C-alpha positions in Angstrom: 217.1 184.3 85.9 220.9 184.8 86.5 222.9 187.0 84.2 226.6 186.4 83.4 229.0 188.9 85.0 231.2 191.0 82.7 233.8 191.8 85.3 234.1 188.3 86.6 235.0 185.3 84.6 234.5 181.7 85.8 234.9 179.1 83.0 234.9 175.4 83.7 235.8 172.5 81.6 234.9 168.9 82.6 238.2 167.0 82.8 237.1 163.7 84.2 234.4 161.7 86.0 235.1 158.9 88.4 234.2 157.1 91.6 236.4 156.6 94.7 234.8 154.5 97.4 231.5 156.1 98.2 232.3 159.4 96.5 231.5 160.3 92.9 233.4 163.2 91.4 233.8 165.5 88.5 236.9 167.7 87.9 236.7 171.3 86.6 239.2 173.8 85.4 238.5 177.2 87.0 239.6 180.6 85.8 238.3 183.9 87.4 239.5 187.5 87.9 237.7 188.4 91.1 239.1 188.2 94.7 235.8 186.8 96.0 233.1 185.2 93.9 229.6 183.9 94.7 229.1 180.7 92.8 225.8 178.8 92.2 226.4 175.0 91.9 223.9 172.7 90.4 223.7 169.2 89.0 221.1 166.4 88.2 221.4 163.3 90.4 219.9 159.8 90.1 220.5 157.0 92.5 220.1 153.2 92.5 220.5 150.8 95.3 218.3 152.5 97.9 214.7 153.9 98.0 216.1 157.3 98.8 219.3 158.9 99.9 220.5 162.4 101.0 223.2 163.3 98.6 225.8 166.0 99.6 227.9 168.0 97.2 231.3 169.4 98.2 233.9 171.3 96.2 237.7 170.7 96.8 240.1 173.2 95.3 243.9 173.3 95.5 243.7 175.5 98.6 240.4 174.7 100.3 237.5 172.3 100.7 233.9 173.7 100.6 231.8 171.2 102.5 228.1 170.8 101.9 227.7 173.3 99.1 224.4 171.6 98.3 222.1 168.7 99.2 219.2 166.8 97.6 217.0 164.0 98.9 217.2 161.7 95.8 214.7 159.0 95.1 215.6 155.7 93.4 215.5 155.9 89.6 214.3 159.5 89.5 216.4 162.5 88.4 216.6 165.0 91.3 218.0 168.6 91.1 220.8 169.4 93.5 221.3 173.2 93.9 223.5 175.1 96.3 226.3 177.6 96.4 229.4 178.9 98.0 231.8 181.9 98.1 234.9 181.1 96.1 237.5 183.2 98.1 240.8 181.4 97.4 242.4 181.4 94.0 242.6 178.0 92.4 242.9 176.6 88.9 241.4 173.1 89.5 238.4 172.1 91.4 236.9 168.7 92.2 233.1 168.5 92.7 232.3 165.6 95.0 229.0 163.9 95.6 228.5 161.6 98.6 225.6 159.7 100.2 225.3 161.2 103.7 224.6 157.8 105.4 227.4 155.9 103.5 225.1 153.3 102.1 226.5 151.5 99.1 224.5 153.0 96.2 225.1 154.0 92.6 225.0 157.7 91.9 224.6 159.0 88.4 225.3 162.7 87.8 224.6 164.9 84.7 224.8 168.5 83.7 226.9 169.8 86.5 227.3 173.5 86.5 229.2 176.2 88.4 227.8 179.6 87.7 229.1 183.0 89.0 226.3 185.3 90.3 226.1 188.8 91.8 225.4 189.3 95.5 222.0 190.7 94.6 221.2 187.6 92.5 222.4 185.4 95.4 220.1 187.2 97.9 217.2 186.9 95.6 217.7 183.2 95.1 218.3 182.8 98.8 214.9 184.4 99.7 213.2 182.5 96.9 214.4 179.2 98.3 213.6 180.1 101.9 210.1 181.1 100.9 209.4 178.1 98.6 211.4 175.2 100.1 212.1 176.0 103.8 208.8 177.6 104.7 206.5 175.0 103.1 203.7 173.4 105.1 204.3 170.0 106.6 201.6 167.4 107.4 202.5 164.7 109.9 200.5 161.5 110.2 200.9 159.4 113.4 200.0 155.8 113.4 200.3 152.7 115.6 202.2 149.6 114.8 199.3 148.3 112.7 199.2 151.4 110.7 196.0 152.8 112.3 196.0 156.6 112.5 196.2 158.1 116.0 194.1 161.2 116.4 195.2 164.0 118.7 198.7 162.5 119.3 201.3 164.9 120.8 204.7 164.6 119.1 208.1 166.3 119.5 210.5 166.8 116.7 214.3 167.0 117.3 216.7 167.9 114.6 219.5 165.4 114.8 221.5 166.4 111.7 222.1 169.7 109.9 221.9 167.9 106.6 218.3 166.9 107.3 216.1 169.1 105.0 214.2 170.7 107.9 214.9 173.9 109.8 214.4 177.6 109.9 215.7 180.6 108.0 218.7 182.5 109.5 219.8 185.9 108.4 223.2 186.0 106.7 224.5 188.5 109.3 224.1 185.8 112.0 225.9 183.0 110.2 229.2 184.8 110.2 228.8 186.4 113.7 231.4 184.8 116.0 230.1 186.3 119.3 226.6 185.0 118.4 228.1 181.5 117.6 230.0 181.5 120.9 226.9 182.5 122.8 224.8 179.9 121.1 227.0 176.9 121.9 227.3 177.9 125.7 
């Protein structure tokens, strides 16, 4: 689906894998010739020690940390695909890809086939719309039950988003995300 770019090069080499506290990491050597580069990040994640966990990926370069470049709700013993991205806008030769359980539970995280792939802006937008339409706009069925597990018909519920890492929300145009006047208005 994504074609390699001839004018931009991003090559990575896995240097090491390790665990520090609750963070699991892989190191990559990065080389690129563009001033700004859209990068698609992906890896396979498997956890043990909890029924499920929200795993966050971050990328730390020599000059900058890219927080939450991807998340996945991983289930115990099953491989889950973490996919995300970021704009690499600061030159660096070394990057550390970090994976962390968002609630800091003590679990084991296994990672495999990590990838950082440069993509064009057009490919980025296509992938963004595809994910919005297939993942973010999917139907949700909510079942409400009492303490004994009996279904309650006609219950009125309210949903409050308490964390931006929670895989629930709405699509926002990319022009709003970087709009400082809108951000200031929104937090007032």
